[in-house]
C-alpha positions, 0 to 999 in steps of 0.5 A: 118523280124526278124522271117525270120532271126531267122529261117535262124539262126536256119537252119544254126545251125541245119547244124552244129550238123551233125556227120562226116561221118564214115571213109572208110576202107583203101585200101592197096594203101592208107595205102602205101601212108600214109607210104611215109617215110617207117615207116612200115620197122621200126615197130620193133623199137616200144617199144625199148629203143631209146638210142639203135637205130642204127642211121646209119640204119635210112633213111636220115633226120629221127628225133628222137623226145623226150618229150619236144624237139622242132622241126620244123613244116615244112611238109615233108612226106618222113621224118621218125619221131620217137617219144620217150615216157617219159620212153625212149622207142619208142612210135610211128613212123610217116611220116611228 
């Protein structure tokens, strides 16, 4: 009985060591789906000083998130989130 339990445990642990499958390249439709907030239109902001962003030109509900800033964790794929680095410049754009 102990031998079969040990074999079962080893078999289960062996399944845990497999590597994840490689990610398939994105199709244009998949890339568009991930850009549900229109972040691609605002790529020109990357590296720009955050204090010079024209907020009137941004979509409604856009958040400019600075280091240490508290934000809600609700998921809204249509909301543009602009992340600012410690240097005060736009570091990334994400939809959530």
